[in-house]
C-alpha positions in Angstrom: 26.4 80.1 44.9 26.3 82.8 47.8 29.7 83.9 48.7 30.7 84.2 52.6 32.6 87.0 53.3 33.6 88.2 56.2 30.7 87.7 59.4 31.0 87.9 62.8 28.1 85.3 63.0 26.5 82.7 60.9 22.3 81.5 61.7 20.3 78.7 60.0 17.2 80.1 60.9 17.6 81.0 64.3 20.2 79.0 65.2 23.6 80.2 65.5 26.2 78.1 63.3 29.7 78.3 64.6 31.5 76.2 62.0 30.9 75.8 58.1 32.4 73.1 55.7 33.0 72.6 52.8 34.1 69.2 52.0 37.2 68.8 54.6 37.8 72.8 54.3 36.4 75.0 56.8 34.8 78.4 55.2 33.5 79.9 58.4 35.1 81.3 60.5 38.1 81.3 58.6 40.8 81.1 61.5 40.7 79.8 64.6 43.3 80.1 67.5 43.9 76.1 67.5 44.8 76.7 64.0 47.9 77.9 64.8 48.8 74.5 65.9 47.1 72.0 64.1 50.5 70.4 62.6 51.6 70.0 66.2 53.5 73.3 66.4 54.9 74.5 69.7 53.1 77.5 71.5 50.6 78.2 73.4 47.2 80.1 73.5 45.8 81.9 76.0 42.5 83.7 76.0 41.9 85.7 79.1 38.3 85.9 78.5 37.3 82.4 79.1 37.2 82.3 83.0 37.8 78.5 83.3 41.2 78.9 82.3 42.3 81.3 85.2 43.1 80.4 88.5 44.1 82.6 91.5 47.3 80.3 92.6 49.6 78.8 90.3 48.2 75.1 91.9 45.1 75.6 90.3 42.8 74.6 93.1 41.2 78.3 93.6 39.6 79.4 90.5 38.7 82.3 89.3 35.2 83.8 89.6 34.7 87.3 89.5 36.5 90.5 88.2 39.2 91.7 90.2 40.3 88.2 91.5 44.4 87.8 91.3 45.2 85.5 88.8 47.7 83.4 89.9 47.4 80.7 86.8 46.2 80.8 83.4 45.9 77.6 81.6 47.2 76.8 77.9 44.4 76.2 75.0 46.5 75.2 72.4 46.6 71.2 73.9 50.6 71.7 74.5 50.4 72.4 77.9 52.1 75.5 78.2 50.2 77.0 81.6 51.4 80.5 82.2 52.3 81.2 86.1 
């Protein structure tokens, strides 16, 4: 059986695979930031590259849509709802 070491991407034919499981264990990718909170730990995960989590105002009424827009709120992606704003 081939061993998956480090890889940036895995493909099945021409289709990109985002997760590989071996039974209940994920073997690719080995770590995702959401894993930090898998057992109910408190904390936050912010990802500024995910523009859908950025807002120009703290009320989350004006989304960031372009480089250079001000950021007044960044949503927490951990599920713990600890937004930064």
